[in-house]
C-alpha positions in Angstrom: 15.9 -3.6 -70.6 13.6 -3.5 -67.6 15.3 -1.9 -64.6 15.7 -4.2 -61.7 14.5 -2.9 -58.2 17.4 -2.1 -55.9 18.5 -5.0 -53.6 17.7 -4.5 -49.9 20.1 -5.6 -47.2 18.7 -8.6 -45.4 19.7 -7.3 -42.0 17.8 -4.0 -42.7 14.7 -5.9 -43.5 14.7 -7.9 -40.2 15.8 -5.1 -37.8 12.3 -3.6 -37.3 10.8 -7.0 -36.7 13.4 -7.8 -34.0 12.6 -4.5 -32.2 8.9 -5.3 -32.3 9.5 -8.8 -31.0 11.8 -7.6 -28.2 9.3 -4.9 -27.1 6.5 -7.5 -27.1 8.5 -9.9 -24.9 9.3 -7.1 -22.4 5.6 -6.1 -22.2 4.5 -9.7 -21.8 7.1 -10.2 -19.0 6.1 -7.1 -17.2 2.4 -7.9 -17.3 3.1 -11.4 -16.2 5.1 -10.2 -13.3 2.3 -8.0 -12.2 -0.5 -10.6 -12.6 1.6 -13.4 -11.1 4.0 -11.5 -8.8 7.1 -13.3 -7.3 7.2 -14.0 -3.6 10.0 -11.5 -3.2 9.7 -8.0 -4.7 13.3 -6.9 -4.6 13.3 -7.0 -8.4 11.4 -3.8 -8.5 14.5 -2.1 -7.2 16.0 -2.5 -10.7 13.6 0.3 -11.7 13.0 3.6 -9.9 9.9 3.6 -7.8 8.6 6.4 -10.1 8.7 3.9 -12.9 7.1 0.9 -11.0 4.2 2.8 -9.5 2.8 4.4 -12.6 3.1 1.1 -14.4 1.1 -0.6 -11.6 -1.5 2.2 -11.7 -1.9 1.8 -15.5 -2.5 -2.0 -15.4 -6.0 -3.3 -14.5 -6.7 -4.0 -10.9 -6.3 -7.7 -10.8 -7.3 -9.3 -7.4 -4.5 -11.5 -6.0 -5.0 -14.5 -3.8 -4.5 -13.6 -0.1 -2.0 -15.6 1.9 -3.1 -17.7 4.9 -1.5 -15.1 7.2 -3.5 -12.3 5.7 -6.8 -14.2 6.1 -6.0 -14.9 9.7 -5.1 -11.3 10.3 -8.2 -9.9 8.7 -10.5 -12.2 10.7 -8.8 -11.5 14.0 -8.8 -7.8 13.4 -12.4 -7.7 12.3 -13.6 -9.6 15.4 -11.5 -7.6 17.8 -12.9 -4.3 16.4 -16.4 -5.6 16.6 -16.5 -7.5 19.9 -17.6 -5.7 23.1 -14.9 -5.0 25.6 -15.3 -6.1 29.2 -17.0 -3.4 31.2 -14.9 -2.3 34.2 -16.6 -0.9 37.4 -13.3 0.8 38.2 -11.6 1.9 34.9 -7.9 2.8 35.2 -5.2 4.4 33.2 -2.1 2.3 32.6 1.1 4.5 32.7 3.8 2.6 30.9 7.3 4.0 31.2 9.9 3.0 28.6 13.2 4.0 30.1 16.9 3.0 30.2 16.9 3.2 34.0 15.8 5.5 36.8 12.9 8.0 36.3 14.1 11.5 37.2 10.6 13.0 37.5 9.1 10.5 39.9 8.4 13.2 42.5 6.5 15.2 39.9 4.5 12.2 38.9 3.8 11.5 42.6 2.4 15.0 42.9 0.3 14.4 39.8 -1.0 11.1 41.1 -1.7 12.2 44.7 -5.1 11.2 45.9 -5.9 9.1 42.8 -5.4 5.6 44.3 -7.3 2.9 42.4 -7.5 5.0 39.2 -4.2 4.1 37.7 -1.4 1.5 37.4 2.3 2.0 36.7 4.5 -0.3 34.6 8.2 0.3 34.0 10.4 -1.2 31.3 14.0 -0.4 32.3 16.2 -1.7 29.5 19.7 -1.0 30.9 19.7 -0.9 34.7 17.4 -1.4 37.6 15.8 2.0 38.5 16.5 3.7 41.8 13.2 5.1 43.0 12.6 8.5 44.8 8.9 7.8 45.2 7.2 4.8 46.8 4.6 4.8 44.1 7.1 3.4 41.6 8.7 0.7 43.9 8.1 -2.8 42.6 6.5 -1.6 39.3 9.2 -2.9 37.0 8.4 -5.7 34.5 10.7 -8.1 32.9 12.8 -6.1 30.5 15.1 -6.7 27.5 17.8 -4.5 25.9 16.4 -1.9 23.6 18.2 -0.4 20.6 17.1 2.9 19.2 15.2 2.6 15.9 15.1 -1.2 15.9 12.2 -3.6 16.4 13.4 -4.2 20.0 11.7 -0.8 20.8 8.4 -2.1 19.5 9.0 -5.4 21.4 9.4 -3.4 24.6 6.1 -1.5 23.9 4.3 -4.8 23.3 5.8 -6.2 26.5 4.5 -3.3 28.5 1.0 -3.7 26.9 0.9 -7.4 27.7 1.7 -6.8 31.4 -0.8 -3.9 31.6 -3.6 -5.9 29.8 -3.5 -8.5 32.6 -5.4 -6.1 34.7 -9.0 -6.0 33.2 -9.6 -2.6 34.8 -6.9 -0.9 32.6 -8.9 0.8 29.9 -6.4 3.2 28.5 -2.7 2.7 27.9 -0.2 5.6 27.8 3.4 5.1 26.6 5.8 7.5 28.3 9.6 8.1 28.4 11.8 9.0 31.3 11.8 12.6 30.0 8.0 13.0 30.0 6.1 15.2 32.4 2.3 15.7 33.0 0.8 19.0 31.9 -2.7 18.9 33.6 -4.4 17.6 36.7 -5.1 13.9 36.9 -8.8 14.5 36.6 -8.4 16.6 33.4 -6.2 13.9 31.9 -8.5 11.0 33.1 -11.7 12.6 31.7 -9.9 13.5 28.4 -8.9 9.9 27.7 -11.9 8.1 29.2 -14.3 10.4 27.5 -13.5 9.2 24.0 -13.3 5.9 22.1 -10.4 6.8 19.8 -6.8 6.1 20.3 -4.2 8.9 20.1 -1.7 7.6 17.6 0.3 10.0 15.5 -0.1 9.1 11.8 0.6 11.1 8.7 1.8 10.7 5.1 5.3 11.9 4.5 6.5 11.5 0.9 10.0 12.5 1.7 13.2 10.5 2.5 12.3 10.2 6.2 8.8 9.0 5.4 7.9 7.0 2.4 11.6 7.0 1.4 12.1 4.4 4.2 9.6 2.0 2.7 10.9 -1.3 1.4 9.4 -3.2 -1.5 10.1 -6.3 0.5 7.0 -5.5 2.5 4.8 -6.3 -0.5 2.3 -7.7 -1.1 0.8 -7.2 2.4 2.0 -3.6 2.9 1.9 -1.3 -0.2 3.9 1.9 -0.4 0.7 4.0 -0.4 -0.2 2.5 3.1 3.1 3.4 4.7 2.9 6.1 7.4 5.0 7.9 9.9 4.4 9.2 13.4 5.7 9.7 16.9 6.0 6.5 19.0 4.4 8.0 22.2 0.8 6.8 22.1 -2.3 6.7 24.3 -4.6 3.8 23.2 -7.8 2.0 24.1 -7.9 -1.5 25.4 -9.3 -2.7 22.1 -6.3 -1.3 20.2 -3.8 -2.6 22.8 -5.2 -6.1 22.2 -5.0 -5.6 18.4 -1.3 -4.7 18.6 -0.5 -7.9 20.5 -2.6 -10.0 18.1 -0.8 -8.7 15.1 1.9 -10.9 13.7 1.6 -10.3 10.0 2.6 -6.7 9.8 4.8 -6.9 12.8 7.0 -9.5 11.1 7.3 -7.4 8.0 8.7 -4.6 10.0 10.9 -6.9 12.0 12.4 -8.2 8.8 12.6 -5.1 6.6 12.5 -2.0 8.8 16.0 -1.4 10.2 18.1 1.7 10.8 21.4 2.2 8.9 20.4 -0.7 6.5 19.0 -0.1 3.0 16.4 2.6 3.4 17.2 3.4 7.1 13.8 2.5 8.4 13.0 3.4 12.1 10.5 0.7 13.3 9.0 2.7 16.2 8.2 5.6 13.9 6.4 3.6 11.3 5.0 0.3 12.6 1.9 1.5 14.6 1.0 4.4 12.2 1.1 2.0 9.3 -0.7 -0.8 11.1 -3.6 1.4 12.2 -3.8 3.3 8.9 -4.4 -0.1 7.3 -6.7 -1.8 9.8 -8.6 1.0 11.6 -7.9 4.5 10.3 -11.1 5.9 11.6 -10.3 4.7 15.1 -7.3 6.9 15.7 -7.0 10.7 16.2 -3.8 11.0 14.0 -1.9 12.9 16.7 -0.1 12.1 19.9 -1.2 13.6 23.3 2.5 13.9 24.2 4.0 17.2 23.0 7.4 17.1 21.3 9.1 20.2 19.7 10.8 19.4 16.4 11.0 23.0 15.3 14.8 23.0 15.4 15.0 20.6 12.5 17.5 18.3 14.1 17.7 14.5 14.4 16.4 14.9 18.0 13.7 17.2 19.4 14.3 20.2 21.5 15.2 19.4 25.1 14.2 21.7 28.0 16.7 22.7 30.7 15.9 24.2 34.0 16.1 27.8 32.7 13.6 26.9 29.9 10.9 25.8 32.3 8.7 28.8 32.9 5.0 29.4 33.5 4.8 30.8 29.9 6.4 27.7 28.4 3.8 25.4 30.0 0.9 27.6 29.1 2.1 27.8 25.5 2.3 24.0 25.3 -1.1 23.4 26.9 -2.9 26.0 24.8 -1.9 24.4 21.5 -5.0 23.0 19.8 -3.7 22.2 16.3 -1.1 19.6 15.2 1.6 20.4 12.7 3.2 17.9 10.3 6.1 18.8 8.0 7.2 16.6 5.1 10.9 15.7 4.9 11.2 16.3 1.1 12.5 19.5 -0.5 8.9 21.0 -0.5 8.6 21.0 3.3 4.9 21.0 3.1 3.2 21.9 6.4 -0.1 20.4 7.3 -2.1 22.0 10.1 -4.9 19.9 11.6 -7.2 20.9 14.5 -7.2 18.6 17.5 -10.8 17.4 17.5 -12.1 15.6 20.7 -15.6 14.2 20.2 -16.3 16.8 17.5 -15.0 19.7 19.5 -11.7 21.5 19.1 -9.6 20.9 22.3 -6.0 21.4 23.4 -3.9 18.6 22.0 -1.5 17.7 24.7 -1.7 16.0 28.1 2.1 15.3 28.5 5.3 16.7 27.2 8.9 15.8 26.6 12.0 16.1 26.5 12.9 17.6 29.9 16.4 17.4 31.5 16.5 16.0 35.1 17.7 19.4 36.2 14.3 20.9 35.4 12.6 18.9 38.2 12.6 21.6 40.9 11.1 24.3 38.5 8.5 21.8 37.4 7.5 21.0 41.0 7.2 24.7 41.8 5.1 25.5 38.7 2.9 22.4 38.6 0.2 23.5 41.1 -0.1 27.1 39.9 0.0 26.1 36.2 -2.6 23.3 36.5 -5.0 25.4 38.6 -5.1 28.4 36.3 
């Protein structure tokens, strides 16, 4: 008798086919989601970002159709960057103070501004209480203000409100954002020539792959803002008139941060640390210096920078700060990568800082005593 071949279990014969079909369906679904992405990208949270990103990089670069908002934004940005700015016969610096109330260093600023009438304007956004002034230069310089909450978009709103008021004066050509704890480090002439002598804006901007940098990025910002475009930096800027107008003209990226960049929610995003660095990294990366002209000491590794009391304010401290000609950025991941970049001013290495913070009010007398000798050396 001829031996019959062994019977195979029907389930065993179909099992490999089901695996192949299932894998095929998953691949088709993933490719379809990439080519025809949904309007909301929260689904990508199902996977780790380390899985989503390599998958996107592996797929072909398929051009997507831009939204109406993106087209409007690109056209406005292009024309703002290309159009000539009004020429002022009397260019001024706009000093914009973002403060909860009174400014403890008005007397120091008065000394700094002495004899410079017609070369500057002062604007004060006081978010909690009406300031009490110790200098006549600051009287009547308050703008309409709203409550500001640390880390939220209201901080950016206050910055935009200051810019809008300062832009009303066509002579204002450079716009400097300062806090109540900021002090000047040089003479007015030095500061004025430093800013007016260049066409770049001083906006701090760097890539931080750690939890306090890219870790704050939300996939909800897609498709307009990709994770690779997300940047971090200090909020204290000094910008050209062209860039001030661009900030007010932007609604597309501003709205993304307004909706999806909030502290203590999700990825604990801090709007004032990420909005402007990300915006200018995307629309005009060559137009910014990638550092702030306001010195802040983060060397203590705390949530807040080092604060200077009266005893800390010495001639040596001020000379050390004003002699710094390189910027330092440290990533917030476990690697703690340090990036050192020279401060280049029109192709020449120059000191980085024109202002400094954070100083306690008690430091005023020491600062007044040292200012003349320090700035004349």
